[in-house]
N, C-alpha and C positions, 0 to 999 in steps of 0.2 A: 411148336413145327418153324422148320425152316423159313427162312424169308424167298428160298429161291422156289417152293412152295405156293408162297402167300399167292392169293386172289385180289383183282380190285378190277371192280367197273360199273357200269352205268344202268339203270334200270329204270325205264318208265312204267309210268303207272296210266292207263287210259282208260276211258268211260265216259258214259253220259253224265249230265249232273245229278249230284247228290245220290250217286250211286257207292258212296264211300270210300274213295279213294283218298281222301286225306284222313280219315278216320283209321285206314288201316298205315299212311306213313306213321300218322302220331304213334300207332300202334307199336309198331316196328322201333321207331325211336325210342321210344320211351319217355316222351315229354312231347308238350302240345308243339310245334310251328308251324302248323298249318291250319287254320282257322275253319271250322265247323258252324254248318245251321242246320235247319230242316228245310232251307229254302236251296232249289240248284240254283247252279252258279254263282255259289259264295267264294268259291276261288275263281283268281282271275290272274293271277299271275305263276309262271313254273316257280318251282320252289325245290330247293332238293335238301333231302335230309339223308345225313349219313350214318350206316349202322356200321361199326368194327367188332370183330372177335377175335379170335386168336390166329386163325386162317382166313380171314378175308377183311375186304372192305367195299359195302356196299354203298354205291350213292343210288338215294329213291328221287327218281324226279315225277315231282306232285305236279299235274297238270289240273288247267282248269279243264270243263266238261265238256266235249266236243257237240254241237246241237245244231239244228236247222235253222237258219236265219229268217225271220217273222219279218214277212215282207212291211208289215203293219208300224213296225217298228221305230222309234225313233231313236233307237243305239246302234244304229247298223255300224257307227265305226266302231265302237267297242268290241260287239259282237263278233265281228271279224278279225278285230286283232284279235280277240280271247281264241278266237278256234285257231288263227295261225300260230299262235302261241304254242297251243296241245298238239296241233300236227307237227309243227317243226321239231318239237322235242322227241319224235320216233327218229329224226337221224343223228347217228353215232354215237347209238346207245348198243350196249351187248346184248339186252334180254328187253321184250316190253312185255308187258304185264296188262293184258285187258280185262275188265273187270266188267260183270254183268250181275244185277240182283237173283234169287236163288225163285224168283217169281217168274223168269223167262223170259226168252227174249222179245223184246220190243222193239218196235219200229227205229225207234232213239238207236238202241245196241247196234242194230244192224244197219245205222249209218254210220258210226264208228267205227265196224267192222269194213266198211266200205272205203273211207277214210283211209285207214289202215292201209289195206291191199295197194291203194292206190300210191301212199307214201312207200309202200316194200316196194313197188315195181321202178325207184327210183336209186334202192343202193342192193348194194349185197345182202342174200337172207339173213334176216336175223330171228332167232328163236321168238316165237310168242306163246306167252302161258296163261290158258284162260282161268280169271279167280271166278267163281260164283261163291257170289258173298252173302251175306246174310239168310246162311241156312239155318240158323238159330229159331227163325221164323217158322219152318217148318214144323210140321208134327213130327214126324221121322224122318233119318239120316236118308232111308231108303227113297223118298222124295224125290231126290235129286239126281238120281239114275237118269230118268228117262233124258233128263234134262240134259245131263252128261253125253251120253249118245245122241242125241240129236244136236248139240255142238259141233261133236267129234266129224259132225256128216258137212256141217256148212264148212271147216276149214282144217289144216291142216296145222294143229297147237300141240306142241312140244309137250307140253302137260294140259293135264285140268285137275284144278286143285278144288272143291269147296271149304270156303273158309265161312268166317264168322269175324266180323273186324271189331268187329264191338265186344261180345259176351266173354264172360270171364271163363268160362269152357273154349272160347276160340283159342285160346292161349297156345297150344297146344298144335294148333292146326298152322298158327301164324309162323312158330319155332322152325316146324316141318316147311313151310313157303321158304323162310330166309335158306335152309339148307338145301333146298332144291335150285335156289337161286344160285347157291355157290357153285353147283356143278356145271355153267353156261358160264362162271367167268373165266377170263382170261387171267393165265398167272403173271404176277406183277407187283411191283410196291405199290403199299399205298398212297393213295394222293391228296389225303387229308391227314392232320392231326390226330391221332386217335381218341382225344379229348370233344372233337371240332364234332357236332353234330348235325348243321345247316353253314351254306355259305351265306346266308342272310346275316344282317348285320340287326343290332339289337332296334335302332332305328325304324329297321321295317319290319320287324315285327309286333313294333310298337305299333306302328300306324294301323298294320293287320288285326289285332284285338279291337282297337278301337272300333274298325268297321265291321268287326265280327258282333258288335252289342249292336249297332245299325242296323244287320242282316237280322239280329234274332230279335229288337227291341219296334221296331216298325213295320207297319204293316201293308197290305197292299204291296205296289208296285213299289214305294219310294226308296226301299235300301239300294234299286239296282241304279238310282237317278242321282247316288252319294257316291264320294271318294275322300278317301283321306292322306294329307300331306302333314308330316313332320317339321316346326318348323323352328323348333328349340329343342333337343337334348343333352343335357349336360347332369353330370353329376356335381355336388356341392354339400360338402361336409356330409355323406354320407346317404343323401337323397338325391333322387332321379328330378329334376327340372321339366317338363316335358311340356309345349305348348304344341298344339295339333288344330289343324284347320280341317273341318268338314265341309266340302265342294258340293254345292245342290244347284240344280238349274234354273231353279224358280223360288220368287219370294215366298210363293205360297207354301213351298217346302222347306224355306227356311224355318217360317212360321210353326210347322208341322215336326220338323225336328228338335225346337226349341221346345214346344209343347206351351200350355196355359202357364204363367209365371214359370217358365221355366224347367216345368217340372219333369220333362221329358228328357233335355240333354242333361239333368243333374243325373237321373236313373242311369242313363248312357254313360256319362260320366264315372259314375260311382262304379258300377261293373266292372267297367275298362280300367279302371284305376287297381282292382283289384286283381282282375289278370297281370295285368303289366307288374306286379308286385309279388305275385307267384313266379313268375317267370321271370324278373332280374332278380328277387329276391332281396331287394332292398324296399326303404318305402318311398311312393313316386306323389310327385307335385302333380295334376294333369289341371291344364288348363285347354279348355275346347271352344273352338272358335265357327261360327256356324257361318260359310260365306258365298254367296251367289256367283257362279260364272253359268252364263246361258248357253245351252249347248251344247258342253264340253264333252260328254259322252260320244259323241258324231264328229269332232274337229280335231283333224289328225294333228294340231300343233299343241292342241289340251291334251292331246291323249298319252303326247311322248312328253310333256313336262310334268303328267302327272305317273310317270313310268308304267305306262300299259302298252309301248311297242316296242317288244323285248328283242327281237331280228331272230335271228338263226342258235340253236341251242351250240 
């Protein structure tokens, strides 16, 4: 393919929490760069995943789930930052992919659509592709047809594409999506090296892999009151030395993260270390420290220092 016909552009993936955005990004890239768990709002940051093939480079923007702000939440500051990060990621992109589940339009999905419509009134029209995810949970593919018809009546989507981001059978659907996205990208040279798969550093990705284990292994609301910062990250004699701080809001939270005789923290650390070794393809020596920072999730200065105020795209 000649360079003159090469395509390059940005594609934002938006949707409610836990609809499968990060899973799809990882599937397209072929490697985990965005953490996942069964809990909503696992993703807190905007993360770029870069797919490059012979005729195009697609920069996929994974975003936190847009959600209603609970009046009783003691993490209003963080929730506002998360929503602002997601909505601002619509600005400056070439395509928006909105994702819903095959179970149908929930109120949370309609909230996302309204936020999308508000954002699009502030700029030149951008094509919006609706992705209907989790069709592997349907008895037959034909069950999605009424949802496609309903969705087409709700908004002028450029395309409506049923997919399964997680199943083996969904590989052809994801490949089709990649080709469809290419149709809407402008011509231009690649913006990143062909080998690059994300704009994030290994240091950041390590902190996310640690936080993933907090979401997967801690119960109830505790994961939402935690943050992770890496204080040391260096490669010595073929081994990565990593020190990381797990921030919590209360002494009682600290005790729960550590667990009886330190067992909970040990399990979190072991699982995180193995994930880091798979990503870095080297041995990792990981030390975790649990620290208390009262009210960090509703404090603008603390949120900024922990990397949660990302500004506009």
